[in-house]
C-alpha positions in Angstrom: -0.1 0.2 -0.2 1.3 3.4 -1.1 0.6 7.0 1.0 1.2 10.1 0.3 1.6 11.1 -3.6 1.7 7.5 -4.7 5.9 6.7 -5.2 8.2 5.8 -3.6 11.6 7.8 -4.5 14.2 6.5 -2.3 17.4 7.9 -2.1 18.2 8.7 -5.6 14.7 10.9 -5.9 15.8 12.8 -2.9 19.3 13.3 -4.0 18.1 14.3 -7.2 15.6 17.0 -5.7 18.7 18.4 -3.8 20.7 18.8 -6.6 17.6 20.6 -8.4 17.4 22.9 -5.9 21.5 23.9 -5.8 20.6 24.4 -9.7 18.1 26.3 -9.0 19.0 28.9 -6.2 22.7 28.5 -8.6 20.8 30.0 -10.9 18.8 32.7 -9.4 21.9 33.8 -7.5 23.9 33.9 -10.6 21.0 36.5 -12.6 21.1 38.7 -9.2 25.1 38.8 -9.5 25.1 39.6 -13.6 22.3 42.6 -13.1 23.9 44.1 -10.1 27.4 43.7 -12.2 25.8 46.4 -14.8 24.1 48.5 -13.3 27.0 49.8 -11.4 28.8 53.0 -12.5 31.5 52.7 -15.1 30.0 48.9 -16.1 28.2 47.9 -19.2 24.8 49.2 -19.5 25.0 52.4 -16.8 26.9 54.9 -19.1 29.8 55.2 -18.1 32.1 57.7 -19.8 30.2 60.6 -21.3 32.9 60.7 -23.8 33.9 57.5 -24.2 32.3 56.0 -27.3 33.1 59.6 -29.0 36.8 59.1 -28.0 36.7 55.3 -29.3 35.5 56.0 -32.4 38.4 58.3 -32.6 40.8 56.1 -32.3 39.4 53.6 -34.3 39.5 56.3 -37.1 43.0 57.1 -36.6 44.1 53.2 -36.5 42.1 53.1 -39.8 44.3 55.8 -40.8 41.0 58.3 -41.6 42.8 60.8 -39.7 45.8 62.2 -39.0 47.4 62.6 -35.0 46.7 66.5 -35.3 43.3 66.0 -36.1 42.8 63.7 -33.3 44.5 64.9 -30.8 42.2 68.7 -31.7 39.4 65.9 -31.6 39.9 64.5 -27.9 40.7 67.9 -27.1 37.4 69.7 -28.5 35.5 66.8 -26.6 37.0 67.1 -22.8 36.8 70.4 -22.8 32.8 70.4 -23.8 30.7 70.1 -20.4 
């Protein structure tokens, strides 16, 4: 005669349930950590430097040879002078 929900899981079933709970809570903790890491100042997704993207683009243009060093320096100085 079976009592409860109609099954005898035995030791293997309890181990499987424990592993699944550890995986679940590990996933929850991972998601929270990733969300907090992305929301801190300077981290990805928070904005970071106001001129960071523009300076990166200028550096890429300089590396490709589209602008020379004089123009690169002048444009960087102009970006940094802006409020």
